[in-house]
C-alpha positions as CSV (number, residue, x, y, z in Angstrom):
1,X,-32.9,62.4,207.5
2,X,-30.5,62.0,204.9
3,X,-31.9,60.8,201.7
4,X,-30.9,56.7,202.1
5,X,-32.7,56.9,205.1
6,X,-36.1,59.3,204.1
7,X,-36.0,56.6,201.1
8,X,-35.9,53.3,203.3
9,X,-39.0,54.9,205.1
10,X,-40.6,55.9,202.3
11,X,-40.8,52.3,200.9
12,X,-41.3,50.7,204.3
13,X,-44.5,52.7,204.4
14,X,-45.3,51.8,200.7
15,X,-44.9,48.0,202.2
16,X,-46.9,48.3,205.2
17,X,-49.9,50.0,203.3
18,X,-50.0,47.2,200.2
19,X,-53.8,45.1,201.1
20,X,-52.1,41.0,201.5
21,X,-54.0,40.5,198.9
22,X,-52.1,42.4,196.4
23,X,-50.2,40.5,193.6
24,X,-47.3,41.4,193.9
25,X,-46.0,39.1,191.0
26,X,-47.9,41.0,188.6
27,X,-47.3,44.0,189.5
28,X,-43.5,43.1,189.2
29,X,-44.0,41.5,185.4
30,X,-46.0,44.9,184.9
31,X,-43.2,47.3,185.7
32,X,-40.4,44.8,184.3
33,X,-42.2,45.1,180.4
34,X,-43.1,48.7,181.0
35,X,-39.8,49.6,182.1
36,X,-38.6,47.6,179.0
37,X,-40.4,50.0,176.6
38,X,-38.5,52.9,176.9
39,X,-35.1,51.3,177.9
40,X,-35.7,49.9,174.3
41,X,-35.8,53.0,172.6
42,X,-33.4,55.0,174.2
43,X,-30.5,51.9,173.4
44,X,-31.8,51.0,170.3
45,X,-33.4,54.5,169.0
46,X,-30.9,57.3,167.2
47,X,-30.6,59.6,165.4
48,X,-28.4,61.6,162.0
49,X,-28.7,65.0,161.3
50,X,-29.0,66.7,158.0
51,X,-27.2,69.9,156.1
52,X,-29.6,71.8,157.8
53,X,-29.8,70.8,161.4
54,X,-32.6,68.8,161.0
55,X,-33.0,65.3,163.0
56,X,-34.3,62.2,161.4
57,X,-34.8,58.5,162.8
58,X,-32.0,56.4,163.2
59,X,-31.2,52.9,164.6
60,X,-28.0,51.2,165.3
61,X,-29.4,47.7,164.0
62,X,-28.8,49.0,160.4
63,X,-25.5,49.0,161.0
64,X,-25.2,46.4,164.0
65,X,-27.1,43.7,163.1
66,X,-25.5,41.2,165.7
67,X,-26.9,43.8,168.1
68,X,-30.6,41.7,167.5
69,X,-30.3,39.1,170.3
70,X,-30.9,42.6,172.9
71,X,-34.4,43.0,171.2
72,X,-35.5,39.8,172.5
73,X,-34.9,41.0,176.1
74,X,-35.4,44.6,175.1
75,X,-39.1,43.9,173.7
76,X,-41.7,42.6,176.5
77,X,-44.5,43.1,175.3
78,X,-45.7,39.7,175.3
79,X,-45.3,39.9,179.2
80,X,-47.6,43.1,179.2
81,X,-50.3,41.4,177.4
82,X,-50.6,38.5,179.5
83,X,-50.6,40.9,182.8
84,X,-52.8,42.7,181.0
85,X,-55.1,39.7,180.5
86,X,-54.6,38.5,184.1
87,X,-55.6,42.0,185.7
88,X,-58.5,42.5,183.0
89,X,-60.1,39.2,183.5
90,X,-60.0,39.5,187.5
91,X,-61.7,43.1,187.2
92,X,-64.4,42.0,184.9
93,X,-65.3,39.1,187.1
94,X,-65.2,41.4,190.2
95,X,-67.2,44.1,188.3
96,X,-70.8,45.4,189.5
97,X,-71.7,47.4,187.0
98,X,-72.9,46.1,183.4
99,X,-70.5,44.5,180.8
100,X,-71.1,48.2,178.6
101,X,-69.7,50.3,181.7
102,X,-66.9,48.5,182.7
103,X,-65.4,48.8,179.4
104,X,-66.2,52.1,178.8
105,X,-64.4,52.4,182.2
106,X,-61.1,50.3,180.7
107,X,-61.2,52.4,177.7
108,X,-61.4,55.7,179.3
109,X,-58.6,55.2,181.4
110,X,-56.4,54.2,178.6
111,X,-57.8,56.9,176.4
112,X,-56.9,60.0,178.9
113,X,-52.8,60.3,178.8
114,X,-52.9,59.5,174.6
115,X,-55.2,62.5,174.4
116,X,-53.4,64.4,176.8
117,X,-49.9,64.1,175.0
118,X,-51.2,64.4,171.6
119,X,-53.0,67.7,172.8
120,X,-50.3,69.1,174.1
121,X,-47.6,68.6,171.4
122,X,-50.2,69.5,169.0
123,X,-49.2,73.3,170.8
124,X,-45.8,72.7,171.0
125,X,-45.5,72.3,167.5
126,X,-46.6,76.0,166.4
127,X,-44.2,77.3,169.7
128,X,-41.0,74.7,168.6
129,X,-40.9,76.1,164.9
130,X,-42.1,79.5,164.5
131,X,-40.6,80.4,168.2
132,X,-37.9,78.4,168.5
133,X,-36.8,77.9,164.9
134,X,-36.8,73.9,165.0
135,X,-36.3,72.6,161.4
136,X,-39.6,70.9,160.1
137,X,-37.8,67.8,159.9
138,X,-37.1,67.7,163.5
139,X,-41.0,67.9,164.3
140,X,-41.8,65.7,161.7
141,X,-39.2,62.9,163.4
142,X,-40.3,64.2,166.7
143,X,-44.2,64.0,165.8
144,X,-43.5,59.8,164.6
145,X,-41.5,59.2,167.4
146,X,-44.4,60.3,169.8
147,X,-46.9,58.0,168.3
148,X,-45.2,55.0,167.5
149,X,-45.6,53.8,171.4
150,X,-49.0,55.0,170.8
151,X,-50.1,52.6,168.2
152,X,-50.0,49.4,171.2
153,X,-52.5,51.5,173.7
154,X,-55.0,51.6,170.7
155,X,-54.7,48.0,170.0
156,X,-54.6,46.9,173.9
157,X,-57.9,49.0,174.2
158,X,-59.3,47.2,171.1
159,X,-58.4,43.6,172.8
160,X,-59.6,44.8,176.4
161,X,-62.5,45.0,174.6
162,X,-62.7,41.7,173.3
163,X,-62.5,40.5,177.1
164,X,-65.7,39.0,177.8
165,X,-65.0,36.9,174.6
166,X,-61.5,35.9,176.3
167,X,-62.8,34.7,179.2
168,X,-65.8,32.6,177.3
169,X,-62.7,31.1,175.3
170,X,-61.1,30.0,178.1
171,X,-63.9,28.7,179.9
172,X,-64.1,26.3,176.8
173,X,-60.8,25.5,175.8
174,X,-58.6,26.3,178.8
175,X,-54.9,26.5,178.1
176,X,-56.1,26.1,173.6
177,X,-57.6,29.2,173.8
178,X,-54.5,31.0,172.3
179,X,-54.4,28.2,170.0
180,X,-56.7,29.5,167.2
181,X,-54.9,33.1,167.8
182,X,-51.4,31.2,166.7
183,X,-53.1,29.3,163.7
184,X,-54.0,32.0,162.4
185,X,-50.7,34.1,162.3
186,X,-49.1,31.1,161.4
187,X,-51.8,30.7,158.0
188,X,-50.6,35.0,157.3
189,X,-47.5,34.2,157.7
190,X,-47.4,31.2,155.1
191,X,-49.0,33.4,152.5
192,X,-46.9,36.4,152.8
193,X,-43.9,35.1,153.4
194,X,-44.3,31.5,151.3
195,X,-43.8,30.5,147.2
196,X,-47.0,32.6,146.1
197,X,-45.9,36.0,148.3
198,X,-45.7,38.3,145.1
199,X,-49.4,37.8,144.7
200,X,-50.4,38.6,148.1
201,X,-51.5,42.2,148.7
202,X,-49.2,44.4,151.0
203,X,-52.9,44.6,153.2
204,X,-52.9,41.1,154.2
205,X,-50.0,40.9,157.2
206,X,-52.5,43.8,159.0
207,X,-54.8,40.6,159.7
208,X,-51.7,39.4,162.5
209,X,-52.4,42.9,163.9
210,X,-55.6,41.7,166.7
211,X,-54.3,37.9,166.9
212,X,-50.8,38.5,166.8
213,X,-51.4,41.4,170.1
214,X,-54.0,39.0,171.7
215,X,-52.0,35.8,172.1
216,X,-50.2,36.6,175.3
217,X,-53.6,38.8,176.2
218,X,-55.6,35.5,175.7
219,X,-52.7,33.0,177.8
220,X,-53.3,36.1,180.7
221,X,-56.8,35.1,181.3
222,X,-56.1,31.6,180.9
223,X,-54.0,32.2,184.2
224,X,-56.1,33.9,186.0
225,X,-58.9,31.3,185.1
226,X,-56.9,29.5,186.5
227,X,-56.5,26.8,183.4
228,X,-53.0,27.7,183.2
229,X,-50.5,26.5,185.8
230,X,-46.6,25.8,186.6
231,X,-46.5,22.7,184.4
232,X,-48.1,23.9,181.3
233,X,-46.2,27.0,182.0
234,X,-42.8,24.9,181.8
235,X,-44.4,23.4,178.5
236,X,-45.4,27.0,176.7
237,X,-41.5,28.2,177.3
238,X,-40.3,24.9,175.8
239,X,-42.8,24.8,173.0
240,X,-42.4,28.9,172.5
241,X,-38.4,28.1,172.3
242,X,-38.8,25.7,170.1
243,X,-40.4,27.5,167.6
244,X,-38.1,30.2,168.1
245,X,-35.3,28.3,167.2
246,X,-37.0,26.7,163.8
247,X,-38.6,29.8,163.0
248,X,-34.8,31.7,163.1
249,X,-32.6,28.7,161.4
250,X,-34.7,27.1,159.1
251,X,-37.4,29.7,158.0
252,X,-35.2,33.2,158.4
253,X,-37.0,35.3,160.0
254,X,-35.3,38.5,160.7
255,X,-33.4,38.1,164.0
256,X,-34.8,41.6,165.4
257,X,-37.9,41.7,167.2
258,X,-38.1,45.3,165.9
259,X,-38.0,47.9,163.4
260,X,-34.7,47.9,161.0
261,X,-34.8,51.6,158.6
262,X,-33.9,50.2,155.5
263,X,-35.6,46.8,156.0
264,X,-38.2,45.5,154.1
265,X,-39.2,43.0,156.2
266,X,-40.1,43.3,160.1
267,X,-41.1,41.1,162.9
268,X,-43.6,43.9,164.5
269,X,-45.2,46.0,162.4
270,X,-47.5,43.7,162.7
271,X,-46.5,40.9,164.4
272,X,-45.2,37.7,163.1
273,X,-44.8,34.4,164.2
274,X,-41.5,34.8,165.5
275,X,-43.5,37.6,168.1
276,X,-45.8,34.8,169.6
277,X,-43.0,32.8,170.0
278,X,-41.1,34.8,172.2
279,X,-44.3,35.8,173.6
280,X,-44.7,32.0,174.4
281,X,-41.1,32.0,175.9
282,X,-41.7,35.0,178.1
283,X,-45.2,33.8,179.5
284,X,-43.8,30.7,180.3
285,X,-41.0,31.6,182.0
286,X,-43.5,34.8,183.9
287,X,-45.9,32.2,185.6
288,X,-43.2,29.3,186.3
289,X,-41.3,32.0,188.4
290,X,-44.1,34.2,189.8
291,X,-44.3,32.5,193.1
292,X,-40.0,33.4,193.3
293,X,-40.9,36.8,192.1
294,X,-43.7,37.2,194.8
295,X,-41.3,36.6,197.4
296,X,-38.6,38.3,196.2
297,X,-41.1,41.6,195.8
298,X,-41.6,41.1,199.8
299,X,-38.5,43.1,200.2
300,X,-39.6,46.9,200.5
301,X,-36.6,48.4,198.5
302,X,-38.0,46.4,195.5
303,X,-41.6,46.8,196.2
304,X,-41.5,50.6,196.4
305,X,-40.0,51.2,192.9
306,X,-42.6,48.6,191.2
307,X,-45.3,50.7,193.2
308,X,-44.3,54.0,191.8
309,X,-44.0,52.7,188.0
310,X,-46.8,50.9,188.1
311,X,-49.2,54.4,189.1
312,X,-47.0,56.0,186.5
313,X,-47.6,53.5,183.9
314,X,-49.7,55.3,180.9
315,X,-47.4,58.4,181.3
316,X,-44.5,56.5,181.1
317,X,-45.7,54.9,178.0
318,X,-46.7,57.7,176.5
319,X,-44.2,60.4,177.8
320,X,-40.4,57.9,177.5
321,X,-40.0,59.6,173.9
322,X,-40.5,62.9,174.8
323,X,-38.2,63.4,177.4
324,X,-35.9,61.8,174.7
325,X,-36.4,64.3,172.5
326,X,-36.0,67.2,175.1
327,X,-32.5,66.2,175.2
328,X,-31.7,65.5,171.4
329,X,-33.8,68.8,170.3
330,X,-31.5,71.3,172.3
331,X,-28.4,69.6,171.1
332,X,-29.1,69.2,167.6
333,X,-28.5,73.1,167.5
334,X,-25.0,72.2,168.7
335,X,-24.2,70.0,166.0
336,X,-23.4,66.2,165.8
337,X,-23.0,65.4,170.1
338,X,-21.8,61.4,170.5
339,X,-24.4,58.9,171.6
340,X,-27.0,61.3,170.9
341,X,-27.4,62.9,167.3
342,X,-24.2,61.6,165.7
343,X,-25.0,58.6,163.5
344,X,-25.8,55.3,165.5
345,X,-23.3,53.8,163.5
346,X,-20.0,53.8,164.8
347,X,-18.8,51.6,168.1
348,X,-18.4,54.9,169.6
349,X,-22.1,55.6,169.1
350,X,-22.7,52.0,171.2
351,X,-20.5,53.3,173.9
352,X,-21.9,56.8,174.3
353,X,-25.5,55.8,174.4
354,X,-25.8,54.0,177.7
355,X,-24.7,57.8,179.2
356,X,-27.2,59.6,177.9
357,X,-29.7,57.2,179.8
358,X,-29.6,58.6,183.2
359,X,-30.1,62.3,181.4
360,X,-33.5,60.7,180.0
361,X,-34.9,58.9,182.7
362,X,-34.3,62.0,184.8
363,X,-36.4,64.2,182.1
364,X,-38.9,61.7,181.7
365,X,-39.2,61.9,185.9
366,X,-39.9,65.6,185.9
367,X,-42.6,65.2,182.6
368,X,-44.3,62.4,184.7
369,X,-44.9,64.8,187.7
370,X,-46.0,67.6,185.4
371,X,-48.5,65.0,183.2
372,X,-49.7,63.0,185.9
373,X,-52.9,65.1,185.8
374,X,-53.3,63.5,182.7
375,X,-54.2,60.2,183.7
376,X,-57.1,61.2,186.4
377,X,-60.4,62.3,185.5
378,X,-61.2,65.6,183.8
379,X,-63.8,66.3,186.2
380,X,-63.2,70.2,186.3
381,X,-62.4,70.1,182.4
382,X,-65.9,71.2,180.6
383,X,-67.1,70.2,177.5
384,X,-65.7,73.2,175.5
385,X,-61.7,71.7,177.1
386,X,-62.1,68.4,176.2
387,X,-63.6,69.0,172.5
388,X,-60.3,71.6,172.3
389,X,-58.0,68.7,173.1
390,X,-59.9,66.0,170.8
391,X,-59.3,68.5,168.2
392,X,-55.8,69.2,169.1
393,X,-55.0,65.7,169.0
394,X,-56.4,64.4,166.1
395,X,-54.2,67.7,164.4
396,X,-51.8,66.1,166.0
397,X,-52.1,62.4,164.7
398,X,-53.1,63.7,161.2
399,X,-49.4,65.7,161.3
400,X,-47.3,62.8,162.1
401,X,-48.9,60.4,160.0
402,X,-48.4,62.4,157.0
403,X,-44.6,62.9,157.5
């Protein structure tokens, strides 16, 4: 049997085994938002080489500011938090045990893959350095990149633990349950970017961390609670678009939704009001187009990949930077490789980088197959092994954050 025929048979089997009550649109939105994370990092993340052959982080956005609108599409964490709130609310409502047990179960599922990737990297660092002679600069860059997407897991875990509060807020306020979160971010932005910004301590911006990312999650909870429908979704989209345009044109917010090396002001770390405006646009569009997406995903050829991505969600999130490093670190031994280890400041780099994406994706598939067991319960791992993994993970975080 030829490969296309085997693939068609596999996708048909997946489609047949999917329960009728499964919300295909929500799964499709989750898969789409998840895939933009590695795609964005692979397209907008580059390297430079120092004289000793060490890799350092760089971004084409530093030289090509006109590429910033690409980040509006590639940064879809708002949609991810939206469907996260939707799914968590339904799971919370259907729970059979206590709230504490439900919360613990969700947090353990999030924590296992993070513990796994950081423990593995803690073991890799000495092998790469002492065994293969990889420069320290490269190891510090690699550690920073591996940790970069993991902040999201921590924030998501905290917000997940607040699901009971989100459910209560939705019952009381409906769609407007997300409004106080928007207001909190607006106040902090006014303080840190307003006329008296010089007198504001730098740590104040961290107050945006929780409400900034919780905004879309709360919208998802209200959506699942049937307090947010298609009519409200179109209003959310229009209002978010108007706010987004005003912040860019009248208040001169940075256009990029991701951090740009060398720029003192960023929208994403922690989130600014522009991130919430984009999340409102994306969330409104997702809810309004839900039925069309559900019909589209009735096609087995489209539904099969969505199932595969959702089953490997945390693996993709935790290991996609490792896939890029698996190509870049060996390539750095050969000097400047166009689109991979050359500085991302030329048109040639922009043209060459997309050619590397299939390699990154292929490496991620291989890594995902090896790392998949780290997402499943560690029933066979003893207490000593779990403790060792925790110590290794802590050591890796220390090394990465000290970089």
